[in-house]
N, CA, C, O and CB atoms as a CASP TS submission, in Angstrom:
PFRMAT TS
TARGET T0000
AUTHOR 0000-0000-0000
METHOD Language model
MODEL 1
PARENT N/A
ATOM      1  N   MET     1    -119.238 -44.720  11.098  1.00  0.00           N
ATOM      2  CA  MET     1    -117.884 -44.301  10.837  1.00  0.00           C
ATOM      3  C   MET     1    -116.974 -45.038  11.762  1.00  0.00           C
ATOM      4  O   MET     1    -117.287 -45.268  12.930  1.00  0.00           O
ATOM      5  CB  MET     1    -117.721 -42.796  10.994  1.00  0.00           C
ATOM      6  N   SER     2    -115.821 -45.413  11.215  1.00  0.00           N
ATOM      7  CA  SER     2    -114.772 -46.067  11.977  1.00  0.00           C
ATOM      8  C   SER     2    -113.513 -45.259  11.874  1.00  0.00           C
ATOM      9  O   SER     2    -113.183 -44.803  10.780  1.00  0.00           O
ATOM     10  CB  SER     2    -114.537 -47.497  11.491  1.00  0.00           C
ATOM     11  N   VAL     3    -112.785 -45.052  12.955  1.00  0.00           N
ATOM     12  CA  VAL     3    -111.550 -44.262  12.983  1.00  0.00           C
ATOM     13  C   VAL     3    -110.496 -45.139  13.627  1.00  0.00           C
ATOM     14  O   VAL     3    -110.749 -45.780  14.647  1.00  0.00           O
ATOM     15  CB  VAL     3    -111.730 -42.891  13.766  1.00  0.00           C
ATOM     16  N   SER     4    -109.304 -45.168  13.025  1.00  0.00           N
ATOM     17  CA  SER     4    -108.241 -45.988  13.559  1.00  0.00           C
ATOM     18  C   SER     4    -106.879 -45.305  13.391  1.00  0.00           C
ATOM     19  O   SER     4    -106.638 -44.570  12.433  1.00  0.00           O
ATOM     20  CB  SER     4    -108.242 -47.353  12.879  1.00  0.00           C
ATOM     21  N   GLU     5    -105.992 -45.580  14.370  1.00  0.00           N
ATOM     22  CA  GLU     5    -104.630 -45.105  14.221  1.00  0.00           C
ATOM     23  C   GLU     5    -103.904 -46.097  13.273  1.00  0.00           C
ATOM     24  O   GLU     5    -103.866 -47.302  13.522  1.00  0.00           O
ATOM     25  CB  GLU     5    -103.900 -44.989  15.637  1.00  0.00           C
ATOM     26  N   MET     6    -103.335 -45.546  12.186  1.00  0.00           N
ATOM     27  CA  MET     6    -102.788 -46.422  11.163  1.00  0.00           C
ATOM     28  C   MET     6    -101.279 -46.391  11.070  1.00  0.00           C
ATOM     29  O   MET     6    -100.693 -47.297  10.478  1.00  0.00           O
ATOM     30  CB  MET     6    -103.360 -46.066   9.853  1.00  0.00           C
ATOM     31  N   ASP     7    -100.630 -45.395  11.623  1.00  0.00           N
ATOM     32  CA  ASP     7     -99.166 -45.322  11.489  1.00  0.00           C
ATOM     33  C   ASP     7     -98.592 -44.433  12.581  1.00  0.00           C
ATOM     34  O   ASP     7     -99.341 -43.749  13.279  1.00  0.00           O
ATOM     35  CB  ASP     7     -98.760 -44.785  10.088  1.00  0.00           C
ATOM     36  N   LYS     8     -97.313 -44.435  12.732  1.00  0.00           N
ATOM     37  CA  LYS     8     -96.575 -43.618  13.715  1.00  0.00           C
ATOM     38  C   LYS     8     -96.855 -44.023  15.139  1.00  0.00           C
ATOM     39  O   LYS     8     -96.726 -43.182  16.029  1.00  0.00           O
ATOM     40  CB  LYS     8     -96.914 -42.162  13.544  1.00  0.00           C
ATOM     41  N   GLN     9     -97.233 -45.268  15.418  1.00  0.00           N
ATOM     42  CA  GLN     9     -97.554 -45.653  16.746  1.00  0.00           C
ATOM     43  C   GLN     9     -96.371 -45.529  17.707  1.00  0.00           C
ATOM     44  O   GLN     9     -96.546 -45.334  18.910  1.00  0.00           O
ATOM     45  CB  GLN     9     -98.064 -47.033  16.739  1.00  0.00           C
ATOM     46  N   ASP    10     -95.168 -45.647  17.151  1.00  0.00           N
ATOM     47  CA  ASP    10     -93.943 -45.544  17.995  1.00  0.00           C
ATOM     48  C   ASP    10     -93.342 -44.159  18.010  1.00  0.00           C
ATOM     49  O   ASP    10     -92.311 -43.955  18.651  1.00  0.00           O
ATOM     50  CB  ASP    10     -92.890 -46.520  17.513  1.00  0.00           C
ATOM     51  N   ALA    11     -93.936 -43.206  17.339  1.00  0.00           N
ATOM     52  CA  ALA    11     -93.428 -41.841  17.281  1.00  0.00           C
ATOM     53  C   ALA    11     -94.189 -40.990  18.313  1.00  0.00           C
ATOM     54  O   ALA    11     -95.417 -40.899  18.299  1.00  0.00           O
ATOM     55  CB  ALA    11     -93.577 -41.246  15.832  1.00  0.00           C
ATOM     56  N   TRP    12     -93.414 -40.384  19.193  1.00  0.00           N
ATOM     57  CA  TRP    12     -94.002 -39.541  20.257  1.00  0.00           C
ATOM     58  C   TRP    12     -94.641 -38.302  19.659  1.00  0.00           C
ATOM     59  O   TRP    12     -94.016 -37.610  18.857  1.00  0.00           O
ATOM     60  CB  TRP    12     -92.928 -39.130  21.296  1.00  0.00           C
ATOM     61  N   GLN    13     -95.864 -38.016  20.033  1.00  0.00           N
ATOM     62  CA  GLN    13     -96.656 -36.855  19.618  1.00  0.00           C
ATOM     63  C   GLN    13     -96.951 -36.831  18.125  1.00  0.00           C
ATOM     64  O   GLN    13     -97.141 -35.754  17.558  1.00  0.00           O
ATOM     65  CB  GLN    13     -95.941 -35.592  20.002  1.00  0.00           C
ATOM     66  N   ARG    14     -96.995 -37.982  17.479  1.00  0.00           N
ATOM     67  CA  ARG    14     -97.358 -38.064  16.073  1.00  0.00           C
ATOM     68  C   ARG    14     -98.282 -39.264  15.877  1.00  0.00           C
ATOM     69  O   ARG    14     -98.193 -40.269  16.582  1.00  0.00           O
ATOM     70  CB  ARG    14     -96.092 -38.178  15.172  1.00  0.00           C
ATOM     71  N   THR    15     -99.146 -39.127  14.921  1.00  0.00           N
ATOM     72  CA  THR    15     -99.991 -40.284  14.561  1.00  0.00           C
ATOM     73  C   THR    15    -100.567 -40.072  13.151  1.00  0.00           C
ATOM     74  O   THR    15    -100.564 -38.959  12.625  1.00  0.00           O
ATOM     75  CB  THR    15    -101.154 -40.483  15.611  1.00  0.00           C
ATOM     76  N   VAL    16    -101.037 -41.120  12.582  1.00  0.00           N
ATOM     77  CA  VAL    16    -101.769 -41.104  11.320  1.00  0.00           C
ATOM     78  C   VAL    16    -103.088 -41.764  11.602  1.00  0.00           C
ATOM     79  O   VAL    16    -103.138 -42.924  12.011  1.00  0.00           O
ATOM     80  CB  VAL    16    -100.990 -41.829  10.157  1.00  0.00           C
ATOM     81  N   LEU    17    -104.169 -41.023  11.383  1.00  0.00           N
ATOM     82  CA  LEU    17    -105.524 -41.544  11.595  1.00  0.00           C
ATOM     83  C   LEU    17    -106.179 -41.818  10.256  1.00  0.00           C
ATOM     84  O   LEU    17    -105.957 -41.107   9.276  1.00  0.00           O
ATOM     85  CB  LEU    17    -106.381 -40.554  12.422  1.00  0.00           C
ATOM     86  N   SER    18    -106.971 -42.839  10.235  1.00  0.00           N
ATOM     87  CA  SER    18    -107.817 -43.149   9.039  1.00  0.00           C
ATOM     88  C   SER    18    -109.235 -43.289   9.475  1.00  0.00           C
ATOM     89  O   SER    18    -109.515 -43.821  10.549  1.00  0.00           O
ATOM     90  CB  SER    18    -107.355 -44.452   8.311  1.00  0.00           C
ATOM     91  N   ALA    19    -110.139 -42.816   8.652  1.00  0.00           N
ATOM     92  CA  ALA    19    -111.566 -42.942   8.893  1.00  0.00           C
ATOM     93  C   ALA    19    -112.219 -43.638   7.705  1.00  0.00           C
ATOM     94  O   ALA    19    -111.837 -43.428   6.553  1.00  0.00           O
ATOM     95  CB  ALA    19    -112.210 -41.558   9.143  1.00  0.00           C
ATOM     96  N   ALA    20    -113.218 -44.475   8.013  1.00  0.00           N
ATOM     97  CA  ALA    20    -113.889 -45.165   6.929  1.00  0.00           C
ATOM     98  C   ALA    20    -115.401 -45.039   7.148  1.00  0.00           C
ATOM     99  O   ALA    20    -115.877 -45.143   8.279  1.00  0.00           O
ATOM    100  CB  ALA    20    -113.445 -46.665   6.850  1.00  0.00           C
ATOM    101  N   CYS    21    -116.133 -44.821   6.092  1.00  0.00           N
ATOM    102  CA  CYS    21    -117.586 -44.721   6.110  1.00  0.00           C
ATOM    103  C   CYS    21    -118.161 -45.548   4.955  1.00  0.00           C
ATOM    104  O   CYS    21    -117.552 -45.668   3.892  1.00  0.00           O
ATOM    105  CB  CYS    21    -118.043 -43.233   6.011  1.00  0.00           C
ATOM    106  N   VAL    22    -119.324 -46.100   5.186  1.00  0.00           N
ATOM    107  CA  VAL    22    -120.030 -46.863   4.142  1.00  0.00           C
ATOM    108  C   VAL    22    -121.440 -46.284   4.043  1.00  0.00           C
ATOM    109  O   VAL    22    -122.145 -46.126   5.040  1.00  0.00           O
ATOM    110  CB  VAL    22    -120.066 -48.428   4.467  1.00  0.00           C
ATOM    111  N   SER    23    -121.821 -45.976   2.810  1.00  0.00           N
ATOM    112  CA  SER    23    -123.163 -45.457   2.555  1.00  0.00           C
ATOM    113  C   SER    23    -123.481 -45.586   1.092  1.00  0.00           C
ATOM    114  O   SER    23    -122.578 -45.723   0.267  1.00  0.00           O
ATOM    115  CB  SER    23    -123.292 -43.995   3.003  1.00  0.00           C
ATOM    116  N   ASN    24    -124.768 -45.546   0.753  1.00  0.00           N
ATOM    117  CA  ASN    24    -125.122 -45.556  -0.677  1.00  0.00           C
ATOM    118  C   ASN    24    -125.284 -44.119  -1.158  1.00  0.00           C
ATOM    119  O   ASN    24    -125.658 -43.909  -2.312  1.00  0.00           O
ATOM    120  CB  ASN    24    -126.436 -46.375  -0.932  1.00  0.00           C
ATOM    121  N   ASP    25    -125.013 -43.108  -0.305  1.00  0.00           N
ATOM    122  CA  ASP    25    -125.138 -41.698  -0.661  1.00  0.00           C
ATOM    123  C   ASP    25    -123.829 -40.990  -0.354  1.00  0.00           C
ATOM    124  O   ASP    25    -123.476 -40.810   0.812  1.00  0.00           O
ATOM    125  CB  ASP    25    -126.317 -41.031   0.099  1.00  0.00           C
ATOM    126  N   LYS    26    -123.114 -40.589  -1.383  1.00  0.00           N
ATOM    127  CA  LYS    26    -121.799 -39.934  -1.190  1.00  0.00           C
ATOM    128  C   LYS    26    -121.896 -38.663  -0.379  1.00  0.00           C
ATOM    129  O   LYS    26    -120.985 -38.358   0.391  1.00  0.00           O
ATOM    130  CB  LYS    26    -121.167 -39.616  -2.529  1.00  0.00           C
ATOM    131  N   THR    27    -122.971 -37.913  -0.529  1.00  0.00           N
ATOM    132  CA  THR    27    -123.112 -36.631   0.201  1.00  0.00           C
ATOM    133  C   THR    27    -123.169 -36.864   1.718  1.00  0.00           C
ATOM    134  O   THR    27    -122.663 -36.058   2.499  1.00  0.00           O
ATOM    135  CB  THR    27    -124.393 -35.877  -0.267  1.00  0.00           C
ATOM    136  N   VAL    28    -123.784 -37.966   2.116  1.00  0.00           N
ATOM    137  CA  VAL    28    -123.848 -38.305   3.555  1.00  0.00           C
ATOM    138  C   VAL    28    -122.449 -38.547   4.086  1.00  0.00           C
ATOM    139  O   VAL    28    -122.100 -38.071   5.167  1.00  0.00           O
ATOM    140  CB  VAL    28    -124.737 -39.558   3.800  1.00  0.00           C
ATOM    141  N   ILE    29    -121.644 -39.288   3.330  1.00  0.00           N
ATOM    142  CA  ILE    29    -120.254 -39.600   3.740  1.00  0.00           C
ATOM    143  C   ILE    29    -119.481 -38.306   3.784  1.00  0.00           C
ATOM    144  O   ILE    29    -118.763 -38.056   4.752  1.00  0.00           O
ATOM    145  CB  ILE    29    -119.565 -40.626   2.760  1.00  0.00           C
ATOM    146  N   GLU    30    -119.607 -37.469   2.758  1.00  0.00           N
ATOM    147  CA  GLU    30    -118.864 -36.189   2.738  1.00  0.00           C
ATOM    148  C   GLU    30    -119.193 -35.358   3.967  1.00  0.00           C
ATOM    149  O   GLU    30    -118.290 -34.786   4.578  1.00  0.00           O
ATOM    150  CB  GLU    30    -119.192 -35.383   1.457  1.00  0.00           C
ATOM    151  N   LYS    31    -120.467 -35.278   4.343  1.00  0.00           N
ATOM    152  CA  LYS    31    -120.884 -34.510   5.481  1.00  0.00           C
ATOM    153  C   LYS    31    -120.255 -35.061   6.763  1.00  0.00           C
ATOM    154  O   LYS    31    -119.730 -34.305   7.580  1.00  0.00           O
ATOM    155  CB  LYS    31    -122.400 -34.505   5.583  1.00  0.00           C
ATOM    156  N   GLU    32    -120.313 -36.363   6.926  1.00  0.00           N
ATOM    157  CA  GLU    32    -119.717 -36.991   8.138  1.00  0.00           C
ATOM    158  C   GLU    32    -118.211 -36.784   8.242  1.00  0.00           C
ATOM    159  O   GLU    32    -117.689 -36.520   9.325  1.00  0.00           O
ATOM    160  CB  GLU    32    -120.008 -38.487   8.146  1.00  0.00           C
ATOM    161  N   LEU    33    -117.519 -36.903   7.119  1.00  0.00           N
ATOM    162  CA  LEU    33    -116.071 -36.716   7.135  1.00  0.00           C
ATOM    163  C   LEU    33    -115.711 -35.257   7.424  1.00  0.00           C
ATOM    164  O   LEU    33    -114.714 -34.988   8.094  1.00  0.00           O
ATOM    165  CB  LEU    33    -115.461 -37.159   5.795  1.00  0.00           C
ATOM    166  N   ARG    34    -116.510 -34.324   6.929  1.00  0.00           N
ATOM    167  CA  ARG    34    -116.255 -32.918   7.239  1.00  0.00           C
ATOM    168  C   ARG    34    -116.525 -32.613   8.687  1.00  0.00           C
ATOM    169  O   ARG    34    -115.831 -31.795   9.291  1.00  0.00           O
ATOM    170  CB  ARG    34    -117.096 -32.021   6.365  1.00  0.00           C
ATOM    171  N   LEU    35    -117.531 -33.261   9.260  1.00  0.00           N
ATOM    172  CA  LEU    35    -117.755 -33.098  10.743  1.00  0.00           C
ATOM    173  C   LEU    35    -116.593 -33.626  11.528  1.00  0.00           C
ATOM    174  O   LEU    35    -116.196 -33.025  12.527  1.00  0.00           O
ATOM    175  CB  LEU    35    -119.042 -33.828  11.203  1.00  0.00           C
ATOM    176  N   LEU    36    -116.035 -34.738  11.103  1.00  0.00           N
ATOM    177  CA  LEU    36    -114.863 -35.296  11.794  1.00  0.00           C
ATOM    178  C   LEU    36    -113.682 -34.333  11.656  1.00  0.00           C
ATOM    179  O   LEU    36    -112.973 -34.059  12.624  1.00  0.00           O
ATOM    180  CB  LEU    36    -114.492 -36.704  11.221  1.00  0.00           C
ATOM    181  N   GLU    37    -113.487 -33.829  10.444  1.00  0.00           N
ATOM    182  CA  GLU    37    -112.403 -32.850  10.186  1.00  0.00           C
ATOM    183  C   GLU    37    -112.565 -31.626  11.106  1.00  0.00           C
ATOM    184  O   GLU    37    -111.595 -31.137  11.687  1.00  0.00           O
ATOM    185  CB  GLU    37    -112.408 -32.400   8.676  1.00  0.00           C
ATOM    186  N   ASN    38    -113.787 -31.154  11.221  1.00  0.00           N
ATOM    187  CA  ASN    38    -114.046 -29.952  12.096  1.00  0.00           C
ATOM    188  C   ASN    38    -113.768 -30.280  13.554  1.00  0.00           C
ATOM    189  O   ASN    38    -113.248 -29.445  14.293  1.00  0.00           O
ATOM    190  CB  ASN    38    -115.532 -29.454  11.949  1.00  0.00           C
ATOM    191  N   MET    39    -114.118 -31.508  13.976  1.00  0.00           N
ATOM    192  CA  MET    39    -113.870 -31.898  15.382  1.00  0.00           C
ATOM    193  C   MET    39    -112.382 -31.902  15.681  1.00  0.00           C
ATOM    194  O   MET    39    -111.947 -31.444  16.738  1.00  0.00           O
ATOM    195  CB  MET    39    -114.470 -33.292  15.682  1.00  0.00           C
ATOM    196  N   ILE    40    -111.591 -32.434  14.725  1.00  0.00           N
ATOM    197  CA  ILE    40    -110.142 -32.497  14.904  1.00  0.00           C
ATOM    198  C   ILE    40    -109.567 -31.065  14.951  1.00  0.00           C
ATOM    199  O   ILE    40    -108.723 -30.765  15.795  1.00  0.00           O
ATOM    200  CB  ILE    40    -109.478 -33.329  13.751  1.00  0.00           C
ATOM    201  N   GLU    41    -110.023 -30.187  14.045  1.00  0.00           N
ATOM    202  CA  GLU    41    -109.484 -28.851  13.965  1.00  0.00           C
ATOM    203  C   GLU    41    -109.902 -27.998  15.174  1.00  0.00           C
ATOM    204  O   GLU    41    -109.243 -27.002  15.473  1.00  0.00           O
ATOM    205  CB  GLU    41    -109.933 -28.194  12.674  1.00  0.00           C
ATOM    206  N   MET    42    -110.965 -28.363  15.861  1.00  0.00           N
ATOM    207  CA  MET    42    -111.395 -27.621  17.058  1.00  0.00           C
ATOM    208  C   MET    42    -110.410 -27.767  18.235  1.00  0.00           C
ATOM    209  O   MET    42    -110.389 -26.936  19.143  1.00  0.00           O
ATOM    210  CB  MET    42    -112.783 -28.103  17.491  1.00  0.00           C
ATOM    211  N   HIS    43    -109.615 -28.813  18.202  1.00  0.00           N
ATOM    212  CA  HIS    43    -108.633 -29.048  19.292  1.00  0.00           C
ATOM    213  C   HIS    43    -107.372 -28.209  18.976  1.00  0.00           C
ATOM    214  O   HIS    43    -106.628 -28.499  18.039  1.00  0.00           O
ATOM    215  CB  HIS    43    -108.267 -30.617  19.428  1.00  0.00           C
ATOM    216  N   GLU    44    -107.171 -27.188  19.773  1.00  0.00           N
ATOM    217  CA  GLU    44    -106.021 -26.297  19.572  1.00  0.00           C
ATOM    218  C   GLU    44    -104.683 -26.985  19.788  1.00  0.00           C
ATOM    219  O   GLU    44    -103.659 -26.538  19.272  1.00  0.00           O
ATOM    220  CB  GLU    44    -106.122 -25.118  20.497  1.00  0.00           C
ATOM    221  N   ASP    45    -104.691 -28.057  20.540  1.00  0.00           N
ATOM    222  CA  ASP    45    -103.438 -28.773  20.862  1.00  0.00           C
ATOM    223  C   ASP    45    -103.083 -29.770  19.780  1.00  0.00           C
ATOM    224  O   ASP    45    -102.064 -30.453  19.885  1.00  0.00           O
ATOM    225  CB  ASP    45    -103.557 -29.497  22.210  1.00  0.00           C
ATOM    226  N   ILE    46    -103.891 -29.870  18.751  1.00  0.00           N
ATOM    227  CA  ILE    46    -103.622 -30.781  17.616  1.00  0.00           C
ATOM    228  C   ILE    46    -103.274 -30.018  16.384  1.00  0.00           C
ATOM    229  O   ILE    46    -104.010 -29.112  15.993  1.00  0.00           O
ATOM    230  CB  ILE    46    -104.815 -31.673  17.334  1.00  0.00           C
ATOM    231  N   GLU    47    -102.154 -30.356  15.744  1.00  0.00           N
ATOM    232  CA  GLU    47    -101.788 -29.730  14.484  1.00  0.00           C
ATOM    233  C   GLU    47    -102.018 -30.748  13.381  1.00  0.00           C
ATOM    234  O   GLU    47    -101.328 -31.764  13.303  1.00  0.00           O
ATOM    235  CB  GLU    47    -100.307 -29.228  14.496  1.00  0.00           C
ATOM    236  N   CYS    48    -102.986 -30.466  12.539  1.00  0.00           N
ATOM    237  CA  CYS    48    -103.320 -31.362  11.447  1.00  0.00           C
ATOM    238  C   CYS    48    -102.498 -30.973  10.226  1.00  0.00           C
ATOM    239  O   CYS    48    -102.629 -29.860   9.717  1.00  0.00           O
ATOM    240  CB  CYS    48    -104.840 -31.319  11.134  1.00  0.00           C
ATOM    241  N   ILE    49    -101.667 -31.866   9.762  1.00  0.00           N
ATOM    242  CA  ILE    49    -100.729 -31.573   8.686  1.00  0.00           C
ATOM    243  C   ILE    49    -101.384 -31.745   7.310  1.00  0.00           C
ATOM    244  O   ILE    49    -101.155 -30.950   6.398  1.00  0.00           O
ATOM    245  CB  ILE    49     -99.497 -32.475   8.800  1.00  0.00           C
ATOM    246  N   SER    50    -102.200 -32.792   7.175  1.00  0.00           N
ATOM    247  CA  SER    50    -102.875 -32.985   5.871  1.00  0.00           C
ATOM    248  C   SER    50    -104.103 -33.866   6.057  1.00  0.00           C
ATOM    249  O   SER    50    -104.202 -34.675   6.979  1.00  0.00           O
ATOM    250  CB  SER    50    -101.904 -33.625   4.822  1.00  0.00           C
ATOM    251  N   ILE    51    -105.017 -33.665   5.144  1.00  0.00           N
ATOM    252  CA  ILE    51    -106.231 -34.479   5.106  1.00  0.00           C
ATOM    253  C   ILE    51    -106.488 -34.812   3.665  1.00  0.00           C
ATOM    254  O   ILE    51    -106.455 -33.941   2.796  1.00  0.00           O
ATOM    255  CB  ILE    51    -107.458 -33.747   5.751  1.00  0.00           C
ATOM    256  N   SER    52    -106.743 -36.071   3.414  1.00  0.00           N
ATOM    257  CA  SER    52    -107.024 -36.519   2.040  1.00  0.00           C
ATOM    258  C   SER    52    -108.188 -37.500   2.035  1.00  0.00           C
ATOM    259  O   SER    52    -108.436 -38.196   3.019  1.00  0.00           O
ATOM    260  CB  SER    52    -105.770 -37.174   1.405  1.00  0.00           C
ATOM    261  N   PHE    53    -108.896 -37.545   0.914  1.00  0.00           N
ATOM    262  CA  PHE    53    -110.026 -38.425   0.760  1.00  0.00           C
ATOM    263  C   PHE    53    -109.759 -39.376  -0.399  1.00  0.00           C
ATOM    264  O   PHE    53    -109.116 -39.016  -1.385  1.00  0.00           O
ATOM    265  CB  PHE    53    -111.322 -37.623   0.536  1.00  0.00           C
ATOM    266  N   GLU    54    -110.258 -40.578  -0.262  1.00  0.00           N
ATOM    267  CA  GLU    54    -110.189 -41.587  -1.344  1.00  0.00           C
ATOM    268  C   GLU    54    -111.542 -42.248  -1.442  1.00  0.00           C
ATOM    269  O   GLU    54    -112.060 -42.749  -0.444  1.00  0.00           O
ATOM    270  CB  GLU    54    -109.059 -42.658  -1.083  1.00  0.00           C
ATOM    271  N   TRP    55    -112.117 -42.261  -2.612  1.00  0.00           N
ATOM    272  CA  TRP    55    -113.433 -42.856  -2.836  1.00  0.00           C
ATOM    273  C   TRP    55    -113.266 -44.172  -3.601  1.00  0.00           C
ATOM    274  O   TRP    55    -112.564 -44.249  -4.610  1.00  0.00           O
ATOM    275  CB  TRP    55    -114.364 -41.875  -3.617  1.00  0.00           C
ATOM    276  N   LEU    56    -113.940 -45.206  -3.078  1.00  0.00           N
ATOM    277  CA  LEU    56    -113.886 -46.541  -3.735  1.00  0.00           C
ATOM    278  C   LEU    56    -115.271 -46.897  -4.238  1.00  0.00           C
ATOM    279  O   LEU    56    -115.461 -47.966  -4.818  1.00  0.00           O
ATOM    280  CB  LEU    56    -113.361 -47.652  -2.749  1.00  0.00           C
TER
END
């Protein structure tokens, strides 16, 4: 999995993160992305506004 800051670099206390995974099994990717989502939500000081998935 790769995670990168994609937008809002100049905005204080805001960011847009993107994560990318490669696998031949979609369920593995879904599991990993859900784990990442849970890790983010565990941080009480982070407000997650939206999460979306795109499959290629």
